[in-house]
Every structure is written in C-alpha cells, then in structure tokens.
N, C-alpha and C positions, 0 to 999 in steps of 0.2 A: 489377526495379526499380518499384515499386506504390507508390500513396498511400494511406495511411492514415486514415478518416474517423474521428474518435473518437465523434463524435455515433450513427453508426450503431451503430458497436459496445457501446457501452453500452446501445441498445436491443435487444442478444441474448440478456442479462441480467438477472434478478431477484434472484440471491442475494445476498447482504453478507458482508463478509469474506473472500471468497474470490476471491482475486487471477486475472485471468483474463491470458493472455500474450500480446501483440497485433506483438510483433515483437522479433528478436533484432540483437545489434550484438555482435559479438568475442564475450566472453563474458557479456555484460551481456544481461537480459530487461527489456520494458518492459510493465507490469501494467496493467491496468486494473480496478479495485476501486470496488465502490458500498458504502459503510459509514453506519451509523447505530449510536447508544448506544457503549456502554462495549466498549473489545477487552480482551485481556490483559494484563497486566504482563508484558514479555518483553527480552531481546537477545539481539542477535546476536553474538557474538564473533570472528567470522573478516570482517567485511565492514561497511561503511558500509551505511544506507539512505536513498532519498531518495523524499521524498512531494511530489506537486507537485498541486495542486488545481485541477481543469476546472470543476468548479461547484459551488458551496452553500459549505460552512465546516466547518473541524474544529480540533480541537484535538491537542494532543501534551502529556500529560502527563510530567513527568521528575521524579526525585525532590526534584528543588530547585528547580523553575519548570514554567511550562505555559507554551506556545505557543500564539498560535491563530493559524490559516492563513487566508484569503480565495481568492476564486476566482483564478487567475493566480499566486500566491503557492506558495513552495517551501521546503524545508529537509532539510538531510543532516543523520541522526542518526547521530554514531561509531560505530563498531562497538565493543562492548562497553558503550555506557550503554542504562541501562534507561528503557524506556519505556512510555506505553501511550495509543494514540492513541482518540479519541472524539468523536461528531459527535451534534448536539442532534439535527438533522432528516439525512435522506440526503443524501451526498456524494458525489460521484463523484471519485475521484482517481485519479492513475497512481502509480506505484510503480516506479523503476528499481534495479534489484540485481542480483547475480550468479548466472547460472542455476544452480538448487537449492537456493536459498536458501527455508526453509520460512517460514512467513509468522509465526507464533509463538515462532518462533525457539530459546531452548533450555528451552521448556515445549511438552507436549503437552498438548492438551486436544480439547474438542467445536471449537474454531473453529481448530483448526488445518485448515488445505485441503491437499486433493491438489496437487501440485507439478506444471508441465507443462500446465496446463489452457488448451487453444488456442484463442481464437475465431476 
C-alpha cells in the first residue's frame, strides 16, 4: 500500500488529452489527464466514464445539454452517451474507468492516446 500525491504526479507530464494511469482497483484504472480546448465527439459503448476535476474548470457537451464542472466536482457519463469534453484553460482531471478503455471511444484520430501509460 502506498499513498499517491496527485500534485506531484501532475508535475511529471505536460502533454494534454493523454491519460496517465496512477493506480488500479480491481479492473478499474485511475487516470490523470491535462486538458485544454476541445476534445473529439465520442462514446464508450461498453462502460460508463467518470470525470473528476482536480484543478481548474471543464465542460462536457452532450447532444442535448452542456455540463460545467469546477474543482471538486465530478460526473459519470453513462455508457453509449455521445459526449465532447472541453476546457477553455488547462484543467487537471482524474478519469476513472475500466482497464483498456480507449480515450476516444468509438473514434480513432490524432487525439487517440496509447493505453496503459503509467506514471
């Protein structure tokens, strides 16, 4: 058992939209990611996805609404729900999802990150 300092983990990388795994629990991964500007519209057919804002602000656009999140707030995006995360300024986020989930879901493009990048 070890404690994990999120601030020190965020200091270890600068790239955006590329989730870094910091721990696993059962088949779930806790991933840190820095985000800024718009991501791509996508969905995850087989799993829900949790976003937790650690620092800054972010939004998630859905086909029928937008949800704004600030530090300390989280949202669970249901499986199959098309969404597009974004942030006007760099934000630091934790994503919680099953191991092996591709960040761009059903879309493959230049924002698709390699899985299982550990810090």
